[in-house]
ZAMARGU-4260 file (C-alpha; in steps of 0.2 Angstrom, whole numbers, plus 5000, padded with zeros to 4 digits):
<rodrens>
0) 4673/6131/5094 | 4677/6129/5076 | 4692/6141/5077 | 4701/6129/5089 | 4699/6115/5077
5) 4706/6125/5062 | 4720/6132/5073 | 4726/6114/5077 | 4729/6110/5059 | 4736/6127/5053
10) 4745/6135/5068 | 4762/6135/5060 | 4756/6146/5045 | 4744/6157/5056 | 4759/6160/5069
15) 4771/6165/5055 | 4758/6177/5048 | 4755/6184/5066 | 4774/6186/5069 | 4776/6195/5052
20) 4762/6207/5056 | 4766/6210/5075 | 4785/6211/5077 | 4782/6212/5096 | 4777/6193/5097
25) 4791/6181/5102 | 4792/6163/5098 | 4787/6160/5116 | 4771/6170/5114 | 4766/6159/5099
30) 4769/6142/5107 | 4754/6131/5104 | 4750/6115/5113 | 4734/6106/5108 | 4721/6108/5121
35) 4728/6124/5128 | 4720/6136/5115 | 4712/6147/5129 | 4730/6150/5136 | 4736/6154/5119
40) 4722/6166/5116 | 4724/6175/5133 | 4743/6177/5130 | 4740/6185/5113 | 4726/6196/5119
45) 4738/6203/5132 | 4753/6205/5121 | 4743/6213/5107 | 4732/6223/5118 | 4716/6216/5111
50) 4700/6210/5118 | 4693/6193/5114 | 4682/6199/5100 | 4696/6209/5092 | 4708/6194/5093
55) 4696/6182/5085 | 4692/6194/5071 | 4711/6196/5068 | 4713/6177/5068 | 4698/6175/5056
60) 4706/6188/5044 | 4723/6179/5044 | 4714/6162/5042 | 4705/6169/5027 | 4721/6175/5019
65) 4728/6158/5022 | 4716/6150/5010
</rodrens>
């Protein structure tokens, strides 16, 4: 998945934008370890009450703003 590759190199910036937008996210919610993207995505889906498609759309929007 291209999203995983992009997240690997840009997670700090993406996570800062997520935390600024969603105040209910904790540092623990945003912990990213390379290779555990699926766990991160599931954690964010639960915390943000989003389905997989919604979360990926949100991440794409944040990534687009990052450029």
